[in-house]
SEVO-197988 format. One line per 3 residues: number of its first residue (from 1); for each residue x, y, z of N, C-alpha, C. Coordinates in steps of 0.1 Angstrom, whole numbers, padded with zeros to 4 digits. Example, Ala and Ser with C-alpha at 12.3 -4.5 7.8 and 13.67 -1.06 7.14 Angstrom:
1) 0132 -0057 0078 0123 -0045 0078 0132 -0033 0078 ~ 0128 -0022 0071 0137 -0011 0071 0129 0000 0079;
END
This chain:
1) -0379 0521 -0416 -0381 0527 -0429 -0368 0525 -0438 ~ -0371 0523 -0451 -0360 0522 -0460 -0354 0536 -0463 ~ -0342 0539 -0460 -0336 0553 -0462 -0337 0557 -0476;
4) -0335 0548 -0485 -0335 0552 -0500 -0349 0557 -0504 ~ -0359 0549 -0499 -0373 0553 -0502 -0377 0567 -0496 ~ -0373 0568 -0483 -0375 0581 -0476 -0369 0593 -0484;
7) -0356 0591 -0488 -0349 0601 -0495 -0356 0604 -0508 ~ -0360 0594 -0515 -0367 0596 -0528 -0380 0604 -0527 ~ -0388 0601 -0517 -0400 0608 -0515 -0398 0622 -0510;
10) -0388 0623 -0501 -0385 0637 -0496 -0381 0646 -0507 ~ -0373 0641 -0516 -0369 0650 -0527 -0380 0653 -0537 ~ -0388 0642 -0539 -0400 0644 -0548 -0410 0654 -0542;
13) -0411 0654 -0529 -0420 0664 -0522 -0416 0678 -0523 ~ -0403 0681 -0526 -0398 0694 -0527 -0402 0701 -0540 ~ -0407 0693 -0550 -0411 0699 -0563 -0400 0707 -0570;
16) -0388 0701 -0570 -0377 0707 -0577 -0380 0710 -0592 ~ -0389 0702 -0598 -0392 0705 -0612 -0399 0718 -0614 ~ -0404 0724 -0603 -0409 0738 -0603 -0400 0747 -0595;
19) -0388 0743 -0594 -0378 0751 -0586 -0382 0753 -0571 ~ -0390 0744 -0566 -0395 0745 -0553 -0406 0756 -0551 ~ -0410 0761 -0562 -0420 0772 -0562 -0434 0767 -0562;
22) -0437 0760 -0550 -0450 0754 -0548 -0454 0756 -0533 ~ -0466 0760 -0531 -0471 0762 -0517 -0470 0749 -0509 ~ -0471 0738 -0516 -0472 0725 -0509 -0458 0718 -0508;
25) -0448 0724 -0513 -0434 0717 -0512 -0431 0714 -0498 ~ -0426 0702 -0496 -0421 0698 -0482 -0407 0702 -0480 ~ -0406 0715 -0477 -0392 0721 -0477 -0385 0720 -0463;
28) -0391 0714 -0454 -0384 0711 -0441 -0385 0696 -0439 ~ -0373 0690 -0437 -0373 0675 -0436 -0368 0672 -0422 ~ -0377 0666 -0414 -0374 0663 -0400 -0370 0648 -0398;
31) -0358 0645 -0395 -0353 0631 -0395 -0350 0627 -0381 ~ -0355 0615 -0377 -0351 0609 -0364 -0335 0608 -0364 ~ -0330 0610 -0352 -0315 0610 -0351 -0308 0597 -0356;
34) -0315 0586 -0354 -0310 0573 -0359 -0309 0572 -0374 ~ -0317 0580 -0381 -0318 0579 -0395 -0311 0591 -0402 ~ -0308 0601 -0394 -0303 0614 -0399 -0292 0613 -0409;
37) -0281 0607 -0405 -0269 0606 -0414 -0272 0599 -0427 ~ -0278 0587 -0426 -0281 0579 -0438 -0290 0585 -0448 ~ -0301 0591 -0443 -0311 0597 -0452 -0305 0610 -0458;
40) -0299 0618 -0449 -0293 0630 -0454 -0283 0628 -0465 ~ -0274 0618 -0464 -0265 0615 -0475 -0272 0611 -0488 ~ -0283 0604 -0487 -0290 0600 -0499 -0298 0612 -0505;
43) -0303 0620 -0496 -0310 0632 -0501 -0300 0641 -0509 ~ -0289 0644 -0503 -0279 0652 -0509 -0274 0646 -0523 ~ -0272 0633 -0523 -0268 0627 -0536 -0279 0629 -0547;
46) -0292 0627 -0543 -0302 0629 -0553 -0304 0643 -0557 ~ -0303 0653 -0548 -0305 0667 -0552 -0293 0672 -0560 ~ -0281 0668 -0557 -0269 0672 -0564 -0269 0666 -0579;
49) -0276 0655 -0581 -0277 0649 -0594 -0288 0655 -0603 ~ -0296 0664 -0598 -0307 0669 -0606 -0301 0677 -0618 ~ -0307 0676 -0629 -0302 0682 -0642 -0309 0695 -0644;
52) -0301 0706 -0644 -0307 0719 -0647 -0306 0722 -0661 ~ -0316 0730 -0666 -0316 0733 -0680 -0329 0740 -0685 ~ -0330 0742 -0698 -0342 0748 -0704 -0354 0740 -0700;
55) -0364 0747 -0694 -0376 0740 -0690 -0384 0734 -0701 ~ -0381 0738 -0713 -0388 0732 -0725 -0381 0720 -0730 ~ -0369 0717 -0724 -0362 0705 -0728 -0366 0693 -0719;
58) -0371 0682 -0725 -0376 0671 -0717 -0365 0665 -0708 ~ -0352 0667 -0711 -0342 0662 -0703 -0339 0670 -0690 ~ -0344 0682 -0690 -0342 0691 -0678 -0351 0686 -0666;
61) -0345 0687 -0654 -0353 0684 -0642 -0356 0696 -0634 ~ -0349 0707 -0637 -0352 0719 -0629 -0348 0731 -0638 ~ -0356 0742 -0638 -0353 0754 -0645 -0349 0765 -0636;
64) -0350 0778 -0642 -0346 0790 -0634 -0358 0794 -0625 ~ -0355 0803 -0615 -0365 0809 -0607 -0372 0819 -0615 ~ -0385 0822 -0612 -0393 0829 -0621 -0391 0844 -0623;
67) -0384 0851 -0614 -0383 0865 -0616 -0370 0870 -0609 ~ -0365 0882 -0613 -0353 0887 -0606 -0356 0890 -0591 ~ -0368 0896 -0589 -0371 0899 -0575 -0371 0887 -0566;
70) -0378 0876 -0571 -0378 0864 -0563 -0365 0857 -0562 ~ -0357 0858 -0573 -0344 0852 -0572 -0335 0858 -0561 ~ -0336 0872 -0561 -0328 0879 -0551 -0333 0875 -0537;
73) -0346 0873 -0535 -0351 0869 -0522 -0346 0855 -0518 ~ -0347 0846 -0527 -0342 0832 -0524 -0327 0832 -0521 ~ -0320 0839 -0529 -0305 0840 -0526 -0302 0846 -0512;
76) -0310 0856 -0508 -0309 0862 -0495 -0312 0852 -0484 ~ -0322 0843 -0487 -0325 0833 -0477 -0314 0823 -0476 ~ -0308 0819 -0487 -0296 0810 -0487 -0285 0816 -0479;
79) -0282 0829 -0481 -0271 0835 -0474 -0274 0836 -0459 ~ -0287 0838 -0456 -0290 0838 -0441 -0288 0824 -0435 ~ -0291 0814 -0443 -0288 0800 -0437 -0273 0799 -0434;
82) -0265 0803 -0443 -0250 0803 -0441 -0246 0811 -0429 ~ -0251 0823 -0428 -0247 0832 -0417 -0252 0827 -0403 ~ -0263 0820 -0403 -0269 0816 -0390 -0264 0802 -0386;
85) -0255 0796 -0394 -0249 0784 -0390 -0254 0771 -0395 ~ -0263 0771 -0404 -0268 0759 -0411 -0256 0753 -0420 ~ -0255 0740 -0421 -0245 0734 -0429 -0249 0732 -0443;
88) -0243 0739 -0453 -0246 0738 -0467 -0241 0725 -0472 ~ -0249 0716 -0477 -0245 0703 -0481 -0243 0703 -0497 ~ -0251 0710 -0504 -0250 0711 -0518 -0258 0723 -0523;
91) -0254 0728 -0535 -0261 0739 -0541 -0257 0753 -0535 ~ -0267 0762 -0536 -0266 0775 -0529 -0259 0785 -0538 ~ -0257 0782 -0551 -0250 0792 -0560 -0255 0790 -0574;
94) -0250 0799 -0582 -0254 0799 -0597 -0246 0787 -0603 ~ -0253 0778 -0611 -0245 0767 -0617 -0235 0772 -0627 ~ -0225 0764 -0629 -0214 0767 -0638 -0219 0764 -0652;
97) -0213 0772 -0662 -0216 0769 -0676 -0221 0782 -0683 ~ -0218 0783 -0696 -0223 0795 -0704 -0238 0796 -0704 ~ -0245 0785 -0704 -0259 0786 -0705 -0266 0792 -0692;
100) -0258 0792 -0681 -0264 0797 -0669 -0259 0811 -0665 ~ -0252 0817 -0674 -0247 0831 -0670 -0257 0841 -0670 ~ -0268 0839 -0678 -0279 0848 -0679 -0291 0841 -0673;
103) -0300 0849 -0667 -0312 0843 -0661 -0311 0841 -0646 ~ -0321 0836 -0640 -0322 0835 -0625 -0320 0821 -0621 ~ -0308 0816 -0623 -0305 0802 -0620 -0299 0801 -0606;
106) -0303 0790 -0599 -0298 0787 -0586 -0298 0772 -0585 ~ -0286 0766 -0581 -0285 0752 -0579 -0295 0747 -0568 ~ -0301 0736 -0569 -0309 0730 -0559 -0301 0729 -0546;
109) -0306 0733 -0535 -0298 0735 -0523 -0304 0727 -0511 ~ -0294 0721 -0503 -0298 0714 -0491 -0290 0719 -0479 ~ -0296 0723 -0469 -0290 0727 -0456 -0292 0716 -0446;
112) -0282 0713 -0438 -0283 0703 -0427 -0281 0711 -0414 ~ -0284 0704 -0403 -0283 0710 -0390 -0290 0723 -0388 ~ -0302 0723 -0393 -0310 0735 -0392 -0318 0735 -0379;
115) -0320 0746 -0372 -0327 0747 -0360 -0338 0757 -0361 ~ -0349 0757 -0353 -0361 0765 -0355 -0359 0780 -0354 ~ -0348 0784 -0348 -0345 0799 -0347 -0341 0805 -0360;
118) -0336 0797 -0370 -0331 0802 -0382 -0342 0807 -0391 ~ -0338 0817 -0399 -0348 0823 -0408 -0353 0812 -0419 ~ -0344 0804 -0423 -0348 0794 -0433 -0357 0783 -0427;
121) -0358 0783 -0414 -0367 0774 -0407 -0381 0780 -0404 ~ -0381 0793 -0403 -0393 0800 -0399 -0401 0806 -0411 ~ -0394 0809 -0422 -0401 0816 -0433 -0402 0807 -0445;
124) -0413 0810 -0453 -0414 0802 -0465 -0405 0808 -0476 ~ -0396 0799 -0481 -0386 0803 -0490 -0392 0803 -0504 ~ -0400 0794 -0508 -0407 0793 -0521 -0396 0792 -0532;
127) -0386 0783 -0529 -0375 0781 -0539 -0369 0768 -0537 ~ -0359 0765 -0544 -0353 0751 -0544 -0343 0749 -0532 ~ -0348 0751 -0520 -0340 0750 -0508 -0347 0741 -0498;
130) -0340 0730 -0494 -0345 0720 -0485 -0337 0721 -0472 ~ -0344 0723 -0461 -0338 0724 -0447 -0340 0711 -0440 ~ -0329 0706 -0434 -0330 0693 -0427 -0327 0694 -0412;
133) -0336 0689 -0404 -0336 0689 -0389 -0334 0675 -0384 ~ -0329 0674 -0371 -0329 0662 -0364 -0338 0662 -0352 ~ -0344 0651 -0348 -0352 0650 -0336 -0350 0637 -0329;
136) -0353 0637 -0316 -0350 0625 -0308 -0363 0618 -0304 ~ -0374 0625 -0300 -0386 0618 -0296 -0398 0625 -0303 ~ -0409 0618 -0301 -0422 0623 -0308 -0426 0637 -0304;
139) -0425 0640 -0292 -0428 0654 -0287 -0420 0664 -0294 ~ -0407 0662 -0295 -0398 0671 -0302 -0401 0673 -0316 ~ -0404 0661 -0323 -0407 0662 -0337 -0420 0670 -0340;
142) -0430 0668 -0332 -0443 0675 -0334 -0441 0690 -0331 ~ -0433 0693 -0321 -0430 0707 -0318 -0423 0714 -0329 ~ -0413 0707 -0335 -0407 0713 -0347 -0416 0714 -0358;
145) -0425 0704 -0361 -0434 0704 -0372 -0444 0716 -0371 ~ -0448 0720 -0359 -0458 0730 -0357 -0452 0744 -0353 ~ -0439 0745 -0355 -0432 0757 -0350 -0432 0769 -0360;
148) -0439 0768 -0371 -0439 0779 -0381 -0453 0785 -0381 ~ -0454 0796 -0388 -0467 0803 -0389 -0475 0798 -0400 ~ -0470 0787 -0407 -0477 0782 -0418 -0482 0767 -0415;
151) -0492 0763 -0423 -0497 0749 -0421 -0505 0744 -0433 ~ -0499 0741 -0444 -0506 0737 -0456 -0505 0722 -0458 ~ -0492 0717 -0460 -0490 0703 -0462 -0480 0697 -0453;
154) -0481 0684 -0450 -0471 0677 -0442 -0470 0663 -0447 ~ -0459 0656 -0444 -0457 0642 -0449 -0451 0635 -0437 ~ -0456 0623 -0434 -0452 0615 -0422 -0447 0601 -0427;
157) -0435 0598 -0423 -0430 0585 -0427 -0428 0576 -0414 ~ -0434 0564 -0415 -0433 0555 -0403 -0438 0541 -0407 ~ -0434 0531 -0400 -0439 0518 -0401 -0450 0515 -0391;
160) -0453 0524 -0382 -0463 0523 -0371 -0475 0530 -0374 ~ -0486 0522 -0377 -0499 0528 -0381 -0505 0537 -0370 ~ -0504 0533 -0358 -0509 0541 -0347 -0502 0554 -0345;
163) -0489 0553 -0347 -0481 0565 -0346 -0484 0575 -0357 ~ -0486 0569 -0369 -0490 0577 -0381 -0502 0585 -0378 ~ -0513 0579 -0373 -0525 0586 -0371 -0524 0596 -0360;
166) -0516 0592 -0349 -0514 0602 -0338 -0507 0614 -0343 ~ -0497 0612 -0351 -0489 0624 -0356 -0498 0632 -0366 ~ -0505 0625 -0375 -0514 0632 -0385 -0524 0641 -0378;
169) -0529 0636 -0366 -0539 0645 -0359 -0532 0656 -0352 ~ -0520 0655 -0348 -0513 0665 -0340 -0506 0676 -0349 ~ -0503 0672 -0361 -0496 0682 -0370 -0506 0692 -0375;
172) -0504 0704 -0374 -0513 0715 -0378 -0511 0718 -0393 ~ -0516 0709 -0401 -0515 0710 -0416 -0528 0706 -0422 ~ -0531 0712 -0433 -0544 0709 -0440 -0544 0696 -0447;
175) -0532 0692 -0453 -0531 0680 -0461 -0519 0672 -0456 ~ -0522 0660 -0452 -0511 0652 -0446 -0510 0639 -0453 ~ -0498 0637 -0459 -0495 0624 -0465 -0489 0614 -0455;
178) -0491 0601 -0456 -0484 0592 -0448 -0476 0583 -0458 ~ -0463 0582 -0456 -0454 0575 -0465 -0455 0578 -0480 ~ -0457 0591 -0482 -0458 0596 -0496 -0458 0611 -0495;
181) -0458 0617 -0507 -0458 0632 -0508 -0463 0636 -0522 ~ -0468 0648 -0522 -0471 0655 -0535 -0481 0647 -0544 ~ -0490 0640 -0538 -0500 0633 -0545 -0514 0638 -0540;
184) -0521 0644 -0549 -0534 0650 -0545 -0545 0642 -0552 ~ -0556 0639 -0544 -0566 0630 -0549 -0579 0637 -0551 ~ -0579 0650 -0552 -0591 0658 -0555 -0599 0661 -0542;
187) -0594 0658 -0531 -0601 0661 -0518 -0599 0676 -0515 ~ -0609 0683 -0511 -0608 0697 -0508 -0600 0699 -0495 ~ -0591 0709 -0494 -0584 0711 -0482 -0580 0726 -0482;
190) -0576 0730 -0470 -0572 0744 -0468 -0560 0745 -0460 ~ -0558 0756 -0451 -0546 0757 -0444 -0548 0763 -0430 ~ -0539 0759 -0421 -0538 0765 -0408 -0530 0778 -0407;
193) -0533 0785 -0397 -0525 0797 -0394 -0524 0806 -0407 ~ -0512 0811 -0411 -0511 0820 -0422 -0512 0813 -0436 ~ -0515 0800 -0435 -0519 0793 -0448 -0534 0791 -0449;
196) -0541 0797 -0439 -0556 0796 -0440 -0562 0807 -0448 ~ -0575 0808 -0449 -0582 0818 -0456 -0588 0828 -0447 ~ -0581 0839 -0444 -0585 0849 -0435 -0590 0844 -0422;
199) -0581 0835 -0416 -0583 0830 -0403 -0595 0821 -0401 ~ -0601 0817 -0412 -0612 0808 -0411 -0607 0793 -0410 ~ -0605 0789 -0398 -0600 0776 -0395 -0611 0765 -0393;
202) -0609 0753 -0397 -0618 0743 -0395 -0615 0736 -0382 ~ -0618 0742 -0371 -0614 0737 -0358 -0626 0733 -0350 ~ -0638 0736 -0355 -0650 0733 -0347 -0652 0717 -0346;
205) -0659 0713 -0336 -0660 0698 -0334 -0666 0691 -0346 ~ -0676 0698 -0353 -0682 0691 -0364 -0673 0689 -0376 ~ -0661 0695 -0376 -0652 0694 -0387 -0640 0685 -0384;
208) -0640 0677 -0373 -0629 0669 -0370 -0627 0659 -0380 ~ -0614 0653 -0382 -0611 0643 -0392 -0619 0631 -0389 ~ -0623 0624 -0400 -0629 0611 -0399 -0621 0601 -0407;
211) -0622 0588 -0403 -0615 0578 -0410 -0625 0568 -0416 ~ -0625 0566 -0429 -0635 0558 -0435 -0629 0548 -0444 ~ -0635 0537 -0447 -0630 0527 -0456 -0639 0528 -0469;
214) -0636 0519 -0478 -0643 0519 -0491 -0658 0516 -0489 ~ -0661 0509 -0479 -0675 0506 -0477 -0682 0516 -0468 ~ -0675 0526 -0464 -0682 0537 -0456 -0681 0535 -0441;
217) -0676 0524 -0437 -0675 0521 -0422 -0662 0525 -0417 ~ -0660 0523 -0404 -0648 0526 -0397 -0637 0517 -0402 ~ -0626 0523 -0406 -0615 0515 -0412 -0604 0512 -0401;
220) -0598 0501 -0403 -0587 0497 -0394 -0576 0489 -0401 ~ -0565 0487 -0396 -0554 0479 -0402 -0560 0465 -0403 ~ -0558 0459 -0415 -0563 0446 -0418 -0577 0446 -0423;
223) -0584 0457 -0424 -0597 0458 -0429 -0597 0453 -0444 ~ -0608 0446 -0447 -0609 0440 -0461 -0598 0432 -0465 ~ -0596 0421 -0459 -0586 0411 -0463 -0572 0415 -0460;
226) -0571 0423 -0449 -0557 0426 -0445 -0551 0438 -0452 ~ -0557 0443 -0462 -0551 0455 -0469 -0557 0468 -0463 ~ -0548 0477 -0460 -0553 0490 -0455 -0562 0497 -0466;
229) -0574 0501 -0462 -0583 0508 -0471 -0586 0522 -0466 ~ -0576 0529 -0462 -0578 0541 -0454 -0576 0554 -0463 ~ -0585 0562 -0462 -0583 0576 -0466 -0591 0585 -0457;
232) -0584 0595 -0451 -0591 0603 -0442 -0593 0617 -0447 ~ -0605 0623 -0445 -0607 0636 -0449 -0615 0644 -0439 ~ -0612 0657 -0438 -0620 0667 -0431 -0625 0676 -0441;
235) -0638 0675 -0445 -0643 0684 -0455 -0645 0698 -0450 ~ -0644 0708 -0459 -0645 0722 -0455 -0660 0724 -0451 ~ -0661 0733 -0441 -0674 0735 -0435 -0684 0740 -0445;
238) -0679 0747 -0455 -0689 0753 -0465 -0692 0743 -0476 ~ -0683 0733 -0478 -0685 0725 -0490 -0691 0711 -0486 ~ -0687 0705 -0475 -0692 0693 -0470 -0691 0682 -0481;
241) -0680 0681 -0488 -0679 0671 -0498 -0674 0658 -0491 ~ -0679 0647 -0497 -0676 0634 -0491 -0663 0629 -0496 ~ -0657 0619 -0490 -0644 0613 -0493 -0645 0598 -0493;
244) -0641 0592 -0503 -0641 0577 -0504 -0627 0571 -0503 ~ -0626 0561 -0495 -0613 0555 -0493 -0610 0545 -0505 ~ -0597 0542 -0507 -0593 0533 -0517 -0584 0523 -0512;
247) -0585 0510 -0516 -0576 0500 -0511 -0562 0503 -0518 ~ -0552 0503 -0510 -0538 0505 -0514 -0531 0492 -0515 ~ -0519 0492 -0521 -0513 0480 -0525 -0506 0473 -0513;
250) -0500 0481 -0504 -0493 0475 -0493 -0494 0484 -0480 ~ -0491 0478 -0469 -0493 0485 -0456 -0484 0497 -0455 ~ -0471 0497 -0459 -0463 0510 -0457 -0469 0522 -0464;
253) -0475 0520 -0476 -0481 0532 -0482 -0496 0532 -0479 ~ -0499 0537 -0468 -0512 0534 -0462 -0523 0543 -0468 ~ -0521 0555 -0468 -0532 0564 -0472 -0527 0578 -0475;
256) -0536 0585 -0482 -0534 0600 -0483 -0543 0606 -0473 ~ -0539 0616 -0466 -0547 0622 -0455 -0550 0636 -0460 ~ -0562 0640 -0460 -0566 0654 -0463 -0575 0658 -0451;
259) -0570 0668 -0444 -0577 0673 -0432 -0585 0686 -0435 ~ -0587 0689 -0447 -0596 0699 -0451 -0592 0713 -0447 ~ -0582 0715 -0440 -0578 0729 -0437 -0564 0732 -0437;
262) -0548 0742 -0451 -0535 0747 -0444 -0523 0750 -0450 ~ -0497 0759 -0451 -0485 0755 -0458 -0476 0749 -0447 ~ -0476 0738 -0448 -0468 0732 -0438 -0459 0722 -0445;
265) -0447 0724 -0445 -0439 0716 -0454 -0429 0708 -0446 ~ -0433 0697 -0442 -0424 0688 -0434 -0426 0674 -0438 ~ -0414 0667 -0439 -0414 0653 -0440 -0409 0647 -0428;
268) -0417 0640 -0420 -0412 0634 -0407 -0410 0620 -0409 ~ -0398 0615 -0405 -0396 0600 -0407 -0389 0594 -0395 ~ -0392 0582 -0393 -0386 0575 -0382 -0384 0560 -0385;
271) -0375 0554 -0377 -0372 0540 -0379 -0382 0531 -0373 ~ -0383 0519 -0378 -0391 0509 -0371 -0383 0504 -0359 ~ -0389 0503 -0347 -0403 0506 -0344 -0405 0519 -0336;
274) -0397 0529 -0340 -0398 0542 -0333 -0412 0548 -0335 ~ -0414 0559 -0327 -0428 0564 -0326 -0432 0571 -0339 ~ -0423 0577 -0346 -0427 0584 -0358 -0420 0579 -0370;
END
């Protein structure tokens, strides 16, 4: 994987334009140990360069948090990250300047060396805070990915199509992107665990994910002239809406995956030819 591309999509998935105040923000970034340093450096560089300012100014890339109560909670989460040993790479404080002395401003924040026992790893922050983890093998990555009580969105980065499908099926998230993030195609989806709707999970056999191509048949790598034509959806039991695949431009950006059921905010990336 190209570390620059991974960093670009990981930052985009955080929805910093909304101060990270999005249920689907990919707020936990899980990096294979061989990519950890390179991608982390690029993520920190991109996040530190974000331009804060008036949300009505077209030049602004991030505004203030939406209320005093929520600002205090996000700041408390940042402080807990410091206290529990996460490495603060950038942000974590009120930005300098007269224009930021009033209001609920917080610099976009990146923590490295996060582990699953930390509060910032277990709870939804719903703010401009990205937590970065390292993993060694596929089993560890999936354990980390499924270690929270939420399961709404996830993003998987890999050059291995088989590994991509395997991980997408194993991650307990309702909407799973592969080599992308924060792009929704109108496919219905929900959430696992505390991201679900009153514990109504789509786990019955009849609601398992299906893989279809533009022609309605089983899709595979190389289908239709060698171009991936994959989009996967698990329709909600109550709606049973259909899903049509679209031919995408290149193999690395293979598909958007919607599994119909979940907050799960992880970007999982791995080097070629590693498993994830």
